[in-house]
N, C-alpha and C positions, 0 to 999 in steps of 0.2 A: 647829789644833795640828800642828806639823811632825812628819814621820816621823823616828824615831830613826835617824840615819845609822849608828851603831855596831851597832844591831840588824840593819840591812840588810846591813852588811858581814859580820856573824857568820853570817847565813843563807847568803851567797855562799860563805864559807869552809867551812861545813858541807857544802854541796852539792858543792864541789870535793873535800872529804875523802871523802865517800860514793862519789863517782864513782871516785876513785883506789882505794878499797877493793874496789869491784866489779871493776875492771879487773885487780886483783892475783890474782883467782881464789880467793875465800873458800870455806869449806865450805858445804854445802847449806843448813844452817839460817841461817847468817849471810847467805847470798845472798838468801834470801827476805825477811829482815828489812830488809836494806839496799835491796833493790829496792822494797819498800813505802815506805820512807822517801824514796827518790829520787822516786817517783811523786808523793808529797805535796809535795816541795820544788820540783819542776820548774815548775809554774805560778807559784809565788811568785818564783822566780828570773827567769822570763821577765818577770814584772811589774816587778821591780826594774830589769832591764835596759831595759825600755821606758820607765820613768820617767827613768832616767839619760840615755838617748839624747835624750829630749824636753827635759830640763833643759840638756843640753850644746848642743843646737840653739838654745834660747832664749838662753842665756848668750853664745854666739858672735854672735848677732844683736845682743844688747845691747852687746857690745864694739864691734861695728861702728858702732853709733849713738853710742857714747861717744867714738869716734875723730874728732877735729876735722878730719881731712883727708878724711873721707867726703863726697863731693859731694852735692848736694841730691837728684838723681835717685836715686842709690843709697840715700840716707837714707830717702826715701819708700818705696822698695821694701822695705828692711830693716824699717821700722816696720810695714808691712802684714804681712810674714812673721812678725814677732815676736809680733803679736797671735794669729796662728794657732798658733804654737809654745806660747804661754802657755796657750791652750785645750787643746792636747794634753797639756801638763804636768798641768793640772787633771784631765783625764779619766784619765790614767795613774795619778795619785796616788789618785784615788777607787777605781779598780779594784784597786790594790795594797792599800788599806785593807780592802777587802772580803776579799781573799785572806788577810790577816793576822788577820781576826777569829777568836776562839776557835771551834773547830768542835765541833758536837754529834757525838760519835763514833757515835751511833746513826743519823745521817742516811744513811749508806751501806748500812744494813741493809735486809733485806726487812721486811715488815710483816704483822701479823695485822689484817685488816679485819673489823669487826663492824658490821652494819647491823640495826637493830631498829625495827619499827613502833612509833610512839608513839600519841598521841591521834588519833582519827579513824576507828577501826574498820577496815572492809574497805579503805577508800580509803588509809589509812595503810600497810596491807600492800602495796597496789599501788605506792604511792610508794616504799616500801623496796625493792621489786623494781626500780623504775626507777633508783633511786640505785645499786644494786649493778651493774646492767648498764652504767650510765655509767662506773663505775670499771673494770669488766671490759673495756670497749671502749678506755678510756684506756690501761689496762695493755697491751692487745694492740698498740696503736699505738707503745708504747715498748719492745716486745719483752720484756715481763715475763711470767713464768708465773703463772697463777692456779690454785690448787687449792682447791676447796670442801671445807671440813672438816666443817661441820654446817649443816643447814637445818631450818627449821620453816615449812612453807608456809601461806599465808593461805587462807581458805575459798573465796575467789573468784579467787585468783591472787596473785602477789607472794609476800612472805615476812613472817611474823611475826618471824623472826630468821634471819639467814644469817651464817656465819663462814667466812672464806676466808683462805688464806695466799698472799701475793703476793711472789714472789722476783724479784730483779733488782738492777741497780746504782742506788743512790740512791732506792729506793722510799719509805722512811720520810721522807727529807728533802723529798720532793715532796708527800706525802700527809698529813703530820702536822697541817697546819692544817685538815684536813677534819673533825676531831673536834668534835662538838657536835650541837646540834639543828638539823635542816633542816626548814623549813616550806614547804608547798606550798599554793597557792591555784589551784583549777581546778574545772571542772564535771565531776563523775564521769559515767561512761557510764550509770550507773543513775539519774541525776538527770533526771526528766521535765520539771521546771519551768525548767530552765536556770540553776539557782542555783549560785553559786560556793561550794564547800566549802573549809574550811581543815583540813588535817591535818598530821601531823609524823612524822618518823623520826629516830632517833638514830644517829649514826655514831661509831665509836671506831676509831682507828688506833694500833696499838701496835707498837713495834719488836720484831722477833723476837729472843728471848733464846737464847743458846747455853748448853749445859750448864754451862760454866765461869762464867757470869754469876750464876747463882742456885743455891745449894746447898739441896736439898730433902731433909729427913730423912724416911725412910720411916715413922717412928713418928708423924709429924705428919699422915699421910694416912689417910683412911677411904675404902677402895675398895670399891664395890659393883658387882655385875654383875646384869644383868636382860635380859629379852627386849626387843628393839627394837620400837618401835611405828611406826605409819605405813606408808607404801608399802614394798614389798619382797618381797611374796609369802609363801608358806608357810615358806620357809627362815628368814626373819627372825623369824617368830613361834615357831619351834621351838628356836632356840638362844639362849643367854644371851650375846649378843655385845655388847650395849650396856654402856657403862662410865660410872659416875659417880664422880668423885674429889672429895673434900672436903678442902681444906687447913685443918686445924683452927685453927692460930694466926691466920690471916687471915680465915677464914670464906669464902674463895673456893670456889665449886662449879663444876666443869666436867663436862658430860655429852657423850658422843659415841656415836652409834648408826648413823652412815651406812655404816660398813664392816661387812661380814659377819664379818670377823676380829676377835675380841676383842683380840688382840695389837695390831692396827692401830689400833683405837679407843683403846686405852690409850696408845699412843705419841702419837697426836694430842692426846689429853686432857692428857697431861703437857707437851706443847709449849705448848699454850694456857695451862695453869696457870703454867708457868715464865715465859711472856711477860707474863702479868698481874702476877705478883709483881715482875718486873723493871720493868714500867711503873710500878708503885706506888712503887718506890724512886726512879725517875727523876722522878716527879711531886713527891715530897717535896723533892728537890734543886732542881727547877725553881721550886717555890713560894718556897723560900728565896732563890734568886737573883733572882726577879722582884720581891721586896720591895725590892731595891736597884737596880732598873732601871726606866727610864721607858718608856712607850709600848709595852707588850706587845701583840702581835697575839693577842687572846683570852687566856684563862687556862688553856686546856686542859681546862676543866671540861666534862664530858660533858653537863651540863644547860644549858649556855649556848646560847641561840638565836643561831646564827651567820649564817644565810642564809635568804632567801625566794625561792621559785621561783613566779612569777606567770605562769601559762600563758595566760590571756586577753590579757595585754599583752605576752607574749613576753619578759618581763623577769626578770632575776636581780639580786638585791641582796645583797651581803655587808655585814652591819651593822657588822662590826669596823672596816672601813676606808672605809665609806661608798662602796663601789664598786657602780655600777649599769651593767648591760650589757643591751642589747636584742638578744641572740642566744641566747635560751634553747634553741631546738631544737638548735643546734650544740653547746651546752654539754652538754645531756642526752645527746646522741649521743656524747659523749666527745671529739669532734674539736676543740672550743674550750675545753676545761677549763683548758688552760694560760693562757688569758686571765684566769682567776680566780686560779690558783695563783701565777703570776709576780708580780702586785702584792702578794700576801700575803707572799711571800718577800722582796720588795724592802722592804716595810714593816718586816718583822722585822729585816732587815739594817740599816735606818736606825736602828731602836731600839737595836741592838747598838752601832752607831757612836756614837750619842749617849751611851750608857753609858760607852763607852771614853774619851770626851772629858771626862767629868765630873771 
């Protein structure tokens, strides 16, 4: 399906109008809004210009071939160059289609990452710890900040549950396909017979909600304070710094006890509650849209088994797109996680393109 020329012209006109407005010295509020819009339009305009340059080159070469006066030597050269120009048009058009896809506004946000041990006892807790450290190292490589909000440690290491906030540009857009059940196959350190055990951990990645995204009525909340448990010394046990917030309409319960300050724990708990409520609404909309779209990359269902990490074979398999990679140590180290993420994003974009062309 050909791109709509009028739509592309309208984008170029809007880009020119926004640029003129910015150059005219608007007020501070308008300047921020226009700058944000220009930043979104810039790559699209660059894509349009790249496509039109490639199309002009191809058409000029075709005109040369159509000219009866063109000698045979020039004709052979033009034919060869025309094929290259046609290929550049194809690539430029594909790139522009991706730029024009409807954007998930949450993609640019930070994310709340929740990793929980599943079936497998102590080994599941150890695996949950491995997964969290994989994401932590990946975040460090992209210069994202990671703040641990809540932890429940396993009896022999790792985590029964860990919740963290990851801030940076495009965090949710890159990590959102990590949600689901991750399965591991390996020989635990405690296994004396060398038998391979299978265990699992669940990952949830939720876009951070801002206060304006979700309105929470205080009367819908049950807020309880208690003494924090676990590590922390005498101070933790003497003060009621832990907070548990129950959102009655949804049944969502959030507990925070890692901070010594009750105020800090409450602020963190409210952020996680707001994010979970926001994610619930996003999931409802996504489910409705998915019913009309082909080839989704997973359903976003937290109970869906998405990936297997086979340590004896050094193999990772993502079951949603039948991706198999034999570089498990590098992936778990966080340095090669993009080799998994990029194909998932590409598959998602392909599904969106297919839906656009229906």
